[in-house]
N, C-alpha and C positions, 0 to 999 in steps of 0.2 A: 676402406675408407681413407687409409693411409695415403694410398696411392692418389685418390682423388686430391686430397690436400696437397701432397707432393707435386701434383700435376700443375695446380692453380699457383702455388707458390713458385714453381720453377719458371712457369710463363711470365708471372709478374715481376719477378727479378730481372729475368732476361729483357721484358719490355723496358724496365727502368734504366738498363745499361744500351739497349739498342735505340730507344727513341729521341735522345737527345742528339745522337750522332746521325740518325736518318734526318731529322728536322734540318741540321746544318748541311748535311749532303743535298736535300731537295732545294735548299736556298741558294746553295752555291750554283747547282743546275738550273736555278731559275724554273723549276717545275712547281709552279703556282697554280692555286685553284682560279679557274674562269668562272665569272659569275654565271650562274644559271639563267636561262630566260624566264624561268618560273620564279625565281627570287624577287622580293620585294626590293624596292630601290635601296633601302638603307642596308641591306644585307649584301648589295655589290661592292661595298666597300671593304669585303674580306677577301675579294679576288686575288690579292697579293699573298695570302697565306699559303704556304706549301701543300701539297696534296700528296696521294699515293700513299698515305700512312697506313693503309688496308695490308701494304706488303708484309710489314711486321707482324700483324695478328693471324695473317695466313700461314706463315712459315715457323713462327714461333712455337705453336701448339703441335705442329707436328714433329719438330725436333724434340719437344718435351714428350711426346707419345713414344719416340724412337728411344730415348733415355730411359722410360719406364718400362716399355715392351718393345726391346730390339728386335723381336721378329713379328711385330704386329702384322706385317705384310702377308703372313701365312692365313690370316683370317680374311675370308673373302669380304665379309660385310664390312669391316672397319677399312679395308683397303679400297674398297669402291666410295666409302663415305670421303676417305681422303681424297682421291683422284677427283672427285665430283669437286670437293672444296676449292682444290687447287684448278681444276678446270674454269670453274667459273671465276675465281680469282684471275686467271689467265686472260680471260676475254674481258673482265674489267680493266686490267692492265694495258691491255692494247687500246681499250677505248680512252683511257686517262693518257695515255702516251700521245695518241693521235691529237686529244684536245689541247695539251701543253705545248706540243711543238708547232701546232697550227694556230694556237691562241685564240681559238673559238670553241663554240659548243657542240659542233655537229660529231667531232668524234669518229668512232667507228659507225658507219652506215646503218641504219635500223634493219636493212634486209640482211646485212652480213652478221649483225649481232643476233638478229632472230635466228638466221641459218645455223650460226653456231650452237646457240642455245638448243636448238631442236636437234642436231647432231649429238650433243652431250646428252641430251634425254633420251635419244634413241639407244646410245651406246649404254646407258645406265641401264634402261630396260631390258634390253638383250641380256647383259650380264647377270642381271638381278634375277630374271625370270628362271635361270639356271638352278636356282636352289630356294625360289620361293614361289608362292602362289599369287593369283590375282584377286584375292578376296580382300574385302575392306569391312571393317566394323563400324557400326554406326553408333556414334557417341549417345548416351543417356540410354538408348534402345539395348544396347549390348546385342546387336542383332549383326550376323555376318552374311554378306552377300558376294557373290563371285561376278566379276563385271567383265570376265574374259578379254576379249581384245580391247574393250572399253578402258582396261586399266592403263593401257599406253597412252591413252588420251589423257588420263588422269594424272599420270607421271609428268608428261609435257606440260599440262596446266599448272601443276605445282610448282616446276622447277621455274617456268616463265613468271607466274603470279608472285612467287615468293621472292624472287631475285629483285623483280621490278618494284616490288612493294617496299622493301628496305631501301631501296635506292630512293623512292619517293619520299621515305620519311627522312633521310639524311639531307635535312635543310637547316638545322639549327645546331650549334654546338652542344655536344653530348646527347642528342635525341635517339639518333638510331642507334649509337654504340651503347647506351644504358638500356634502351629498350630490347636490343638483343640478348644481353646477360640476362634480363628476367625471362626472356623467351627461353632461353637454353636450360634453365633449371628444371623444369617439368621433364625434360627430355632425358636429364640427367637421373631422375628420379625414376623414370621408365626403364632406362637402361640397366639400372641396378636391380630393379626387380625381374628383369629378364635375363639377369647374368651375363649381360652385354658390356664386359668391363672395359675392353678396348674402347667402345662408344663412349661409355661414361669418363674416362680419363681422358679423352679427345675433347669432350664438351667441357670437361673442368679447365683443361689447359685453353680451351678457346676463351672460356670465361674470365680466366686469371689474365690472359692476353688482352682482353678487352678492357678490363679494370685498369690495367696500365695504360693501355692506350688513352682510357678516358681521363687520366691526369693531364694529359696535354692535349685532349681536345674539347674539355670542359671550357665556358666562357672565361676569358677569351679564348678561342682555340688557337693553339701555335701550329696545328697540323689538321688537315682533313683525311678521311679515310679514302675518298674517290670511289669510282667505280669498282676499283680493284678491291676494297673492301665491302660495299654494300652488296654487290652482286655475289662474292664468296660466301657472305653471311646468309644472303637468302637461299642459294645453293645448297648451303650447308643443313639449315633447317629443313629444307625438303627433303633431303636425301636421308637425314635421320628419322624424320617423321615416317618414310616407307619403308626404312631397314627395320624400324621398330614396330610396324603396321599400325601406324597412329596417324594414317593419312588425314582423316577428316578433324582429328583432334589439333592439328596445326592452326587450323582455321579459328579455333577458341584461343589456343595458346598464343599466338601471333596476332590477337583480336586488333591492336593498334595499327599493324601494318595492314590489316584488311580494311580497316575504317578508313585508313587514308587511300587507300586504292580505289575503293568504292566511291569516295568523295570525288575523287578526279573523275571517275567514268561517269558519275552522275552529273556532274559539272558539264562535262564534254558533250554529252548527250543533250542537256537541256538548252546550251548555247547554240549547237548545230541544228537541233530540231525544233526548239521553241524561241531561240534567239534571247534567252534570258538566263540570268543566274539564279542557280539555287542556293550556293553559298558566296560569301562575300570574297573568299579567294582559296584557291586550291593551289597545291597541297593544303590540307585543311588545318595544319598547324600554324600557317602565316595568317589564317582569318583570327586565330585568337590573338595575335600581336596587333592586328588592326584594330580590334575591339578594345585595345588597352593594355593587355597584358605585356609585361616585361618578358623577355627572351627567356630568362631561366625559369620564371613563373610557368610559361608554357612548357618548357622540358620537364619541370616537376609534375605537373599535372598528366603528362603523357606516360612520365615513368611510373605514375600511381596506377594509371589506366594498364599499364603493361604488368603491374604487380598483381592487379587484381586478375587479368587475364592467365596470369602464370598461376596463381592459387586456384583459380577454375581448373586449369589443366591438371594439377596435383590432385585436388579433391575428386576429379573426375576419374582419375586411373585408381586412386585409393577406393573409391566406392564400385567401380565396375571391372 
């Protein structure tokens, strides 16, 4: 427990040191947020805010892990998780860089982004299958089934779905970062129960780093995480869920991210097939704003929902 506390504190302190300098650096480079096509008109005024803040909370927890466990790389599971975290962060960084340089929202072409995500998931699967099985446990039923080659499809679905879900949720100050902190907590609990202390320390470091980042991302945000942060966080959650053999639990623990994604999918299908909207606006957090809630009220409601999902994840692990 002491190492977990140290990991979170070291990451938190490093973020307080790094973030002001990173914000100034991004401002000088004019690496500012470009308004999303999905944003409400009033949110487009945030377009001048620096982006790529995710760079800090991707790198800092890995530095922290190295300080506490200098030879962490000798453990196959944590090395795979770290490489996945960095890999998805790199995809997001390339996307962010292209967006700020071109000053539009196209960034990395969807086909290229999909291809890179597919490549990462294949590499992850091939390495992971060297020391693990293709079995999954059904939540609540505590029943184990072997998916065989279907496990490879599950891995790809989890990485793509999770990374893009966090990205969709990153639309209001502090929203995605706060929800990610709560989503990490159950996996720390699971990692401790499984004696996966490297994983637990990394997650504690990410939690501390996100808390430090949140200080500068809460409204009015001084910096945004960009795709660098959102894709990395989504990839991390998927990788940890797989390594800890809690694949289906991720849908419960990350319930807010799942809801955001499902609402977007439902809306798109309804518009294209029936030419009607199901929701007033998607991503769904904007619909709350249109219904009269202040931005931070929406964020607090989503944080509360994330806390509930996190609690369900811990209860699920404790009971089964």
